C-alpha positions in Angstrom: -0.2 0.0 0.3 1.5 3.4 -0.9 -1.4 5.8 -0.5 -3.3 6.3 2.8 -6.5 8.6 3.9 -6.6 10.1 7.6 -10.3 11.8 7.5 -10.1 14.4 4.8 -6.3 14.3 4.0 -4.6 11.9 1.8 -0.7 10.7 2.0 0.8 9.2 -0.7 4.4 7.5 -0.9 6.7 8.7 -3.5 9.5 6.4 -4.0 13.3 7.2 -5.0 14.8 3.8 -4.3 14.7 0.9 -2.4 18.0 -1.1 -1.8 19.2 -4.2 -0.1 21.4 -3.4 2.9 23.1 -5.3 5.9 21.6 -4.1 9.1 24.5 -4.4 11.0 25.8 -1.1 8.8 23.4 0.8 10.5 22.4 -1.1 13.7 25.5 -3.2 14.6 23.5 -5.2 16.9 21.3 -6.4 14.3 23.0 -9.5 13.7 21.2 -12.5 12.2 21.1 -13.8 15.6 19.6 -11.0 17.3 16.8 -10.3 14.5 15.6 -13.8 14.7 12.9 -13.2 17.8 11.3 -10.8 15.2 11.2 -12.8 12.2 7.5 -13.7 12.6 6.5 -10.0 12.3 9.7 -8.8 10.2 9.6 -11.1 7.4 8.6 -10.8 4.7 8.3 -6.9 4.1 11.4 -5.7 6.4 13.7 -8.8 6.5 15.1 -10.4 3.5 16.0 -14.2 3.1 19.8 -13.2 3.6 19.0 -11.4 6.5 19.7 -7.9 4.7 17.0 -5.2 5.0 15.1 -3.4 2.0 16.0 0.2 2.8 13.6 2.7 1.1 14.1 6.4 0.4 10.9 8.0 -0.5 9.1 11.1 0.4 5.5 11.6 1.5 3.2 13.9 -0.3 0.5 15.1 2.0 -2.7 16.6 0.2 -5.0 18.5 2.8 -8.2 20.3 1.5 -6.0 23.4 1.2 -2.5 22.7 0.4 0.3 20.1 -0.9 3.0 19.3 1.4 6.1 17.2 0.5 7.7 15.9 3.7 11.7 15.2 2.9 13.1 15.2 -0.7 15.2 12.1 -1.0 18.5 12.3 -2.7 17.8 14.3 -5.9 19.2 14.1 -9.3 22.6 15.1 -10.5 24.2 15.3 -6.9 27.7 14.0 -6.6 27.8 11.7 -4.0 30.4 9.6 -2.1 28.1 6.5 -2.1 27.9 5.0 -5.6 24.4 4.3 -5.8 23.4 7.7 -4.8 26.0 9.2 -6.9 24.7 11.7 -9.9 21.0 10.0 -10.1 18.7 10.4 -13.0 15.3 9.3 -11.7 12.1 10.0 -12.1 11.3 11.7 -8.8 9.6 14.8 -10.5 7.3 12.5 -12.9 6.5 10.4 -9.8 5.1 13.5 -8.3 3.4 14.6 -11.4 1.5 11.4 -11.8 0.1 12.0 -8.2 -1.3 15.1 -9.2 1.4 17.1 -7.8 3.6 18.5 -10.4 6.4 20.7 -8.6 4.4 24.2 -9.5 1.8 22.9 -7.1 3.7 22.0 -4.2 2.9 24.5 -1.4 5.4 23.5 1.2 8.3 21.4 1.4 9.6 20.4 5.0 12.4 18.4 5.8 12.4 16.1 9.1 15.8 17.0 9.4 19.1 18.0 7.6 20.5 14.5 6.4 22.0 14.2 2.7 18.9 11.6 1.6 16.3 14.0 3.0 17.2 17.0 1.1 18.3 16.1 -2.2 15.4 17.4 -4.0 15.1 20.6 -2.7 17.1 21.8 -5.5 17.6 21.0 -9.3 20.5 22.0 -11.5 19.7 24.3 -13.9 22.3 26.1 -16.2 25.2 25.1 -13.9 23.4 26.4 -10.7 21.5 24.8 -7.8 18.3 26.5 -7.7 15.1 25.8 -5.5 13.1 23.1 -7.2 9.5 24.1 -6.1 9.1 27.4 -7.3 5.8 27.9 -5.4 7.0 26.4 -2.0 8.0 27.2 1.1 10.8 25.4 2.5 10.3 24.6 6.3 13.7 24.0 8.5 13.5 23.3 12.2 15.8 26.2 13.6 17.4 24.0 16.1 18.2 21.8 13.2 19.9 24.5 11.0 21.5 26.3 14.0 23.2 22.7 14.4 24.1 21.7 10.9 25.2 25.3 9.9 28.5 24.9 12.0 28.6 20.8 11.0 29.0 18.5 8.0 26.9 15.6 7.3 29.0 12.7 7.9 26.9 10.6 5.6 26.9 13.4 2.6 28.9 16.8 3.3 28.2 17.8 -0.2 24.5 18.1 0.5 25.2 21.5 2.4 26.6 23.4 -0.7 24.1 21.9 -3.2 20.8 21.4 -1.3 20.9 23.1 1.8 22.5 26.6 1.2 20.6 27.5 -2.0 17.4 27.1 0.5 18.7 29.1 3.4 19.9 31.8 0.9 16.5 32.0 -1.0 13.7 34.0 0.0 11.5 30.4 0.3 13.0 29.6 3.6 10.9 29.5 6.7 12.8 28.5 10.2 10.6 27.4 12.5 10.0 25.5 15.7 10.1 22.0 16.1 6.2 22.0 17.1 5.2 24.3 14.1 1.6 23.9 13.2 2.2 24.0 9.0 -1.7 23.9 8.7 -4.7 22.6 10.0 -4.0 19.0 10.9 -0.7 18.8 10.0 2.1 19.8 13.1 5.4 19.2 13.6 6.6 17.3 16.6 10.1 17.1 18.2 11.7 13.7 18.1 15.5 14.9 19.1 18.5 12.5 19.0 19.0 11.2 15.5 19.3 14.7 15.2 19.3 17.9 17.1 16.3 19.5 15.5 14.6 16.3 14.2 11.0 16.1 13.9 8.4 13.7 13.0 5.1 14.9 11.4 1.7 14.5 13.0 -1.4 14.2 10.5 -4.9 14.8 12.2 -8.1 14.8 10.6 -11.8 13.8 11.9 -10.9 11.2 14.8 -8.1 9.8 13.0 -4.0 10.3 13.1 -1.0 9.5 11.2 2.5 10.2 12.1 5.6 10.3 10.1 8.5 9.0 11.9 11.4 10.7 10.0 14.7 8.8 11.0 13.5 8.5 14.6 13.2 4.8 13.4 15.1 3.8 10.4 13.8 0.5 10.6 10.4 -1.6 12.4 13.4 -3.3 14.5 13.9 -0.4 16.5 10.3 -0.3 17.8 11.2 -4.0 19.4 14.4 -2.8 20.3 14.9 1.1 20.9 17.8 0.7 22.9 20.0 -0.4 19.9 22.8 1.9 18.8 22.0 3.6 15.6 25.1 4.7 14.0 23.6 7.6 12.4 22.3 9.5 15.4 24.1 12.3 16.9 22.8 11.4 20.3 22.0 8.0 20.9 20.5 8.3 24.3 18.5 11.1 23.3 17.5 9.4 20.4 16.2 6.1 22.4 14.1 8.5 24.9 12.4 10.4 21.8 11.6 6.8 20.3 10.1 5.7 23.7 8.2 8.4 24.0 6.9 8.3 20.3 5.9 4.5 21.1 4.2 5.6 24.1 2.1 8.4 22.3 1.4 6.6 19.1 0.8 3.2 19.9 -2.7 1.6 19.1 -5.1 2.9 16.3 -2.6 5.9 15.1 -1.0 5.1 11.5 2.7 4.8 11.8 4.7 5.9 8.3 8.3 5.0 8.6 10.1 7.3 6.3 13.0 4.6 5.4 10.5 1.5 5.5 9.6 -0.6 2.3 6.0 -1.4 1.5 3.9 -1.7 2.6 5.5 1.2 4.8 2.6 2.0 7.0 1.2 0.0 10.1 0.7 0.2 13.9 2.2 -0.5 17.0 1.2 -3.0 19.2 2.5 -4.5 22.4 4.6 -7.5 22.2 5.4 -8.6 26.1 7.5 -6.0 27.2 8.3 -4.4 23.9 6.0 -3.4 20.6 6.0 -4.9 17.3 5.0 -3.1 14.0 1.6 -4.6 12.2 1.1 -3.6 8.8 
């Protein structure tokens, strides 16, 4: 499933790529032996038979009665990146948006849950040798806490992104630096979930009696619902991230639809109690 209705709000997954990954590269404790107790619910969607995990890079398009909001902008085309599979992509992301009724001119708001390389790429596009904002009519929302950190730091997973995907937005007239609990529009609000990065946010969508939440990188993989204290090497502060994960699960278990920013299809599901832990039910 790649589209969900929350009251009168639609959320759609917009894919850029899915690739297999050794989970221990990201979560060192996610060895085959340690993953085995979760096989009954991780397979087949979130754990492959060869013990790799499918890591998805996608955006979410939120359509409210008044706005089209793009959450996270993946890697982007033409971007020089050290990781070979991310280097100078030539993908069809914009065509995917158009096919969902959202050509780039129709996007009202672009929000980045944080400023890592794989969440900011389509912020800009290359035009006549210059990186310019991709979404002509959009306001770009970055958490002020997030930019205050990264303006003096380099992303260890893609330092090039600052120059080609972040600074052109900061220097444009389309940027809004907002609080981590910013109300984007009716039914769409940022919620602070720090630890992965200092200003990391998740996105809460509420309409009628229904709600959904987009995780960002608070959770890279569903196994972290069961093992929230496992080290995630991409977290800037692992202790804070673990506490944010615990609070998130306490707040959003049960009927809330949880949408993982790196979860392969079916991407969305619900948190349910599993003894002392949680599991992800799709």
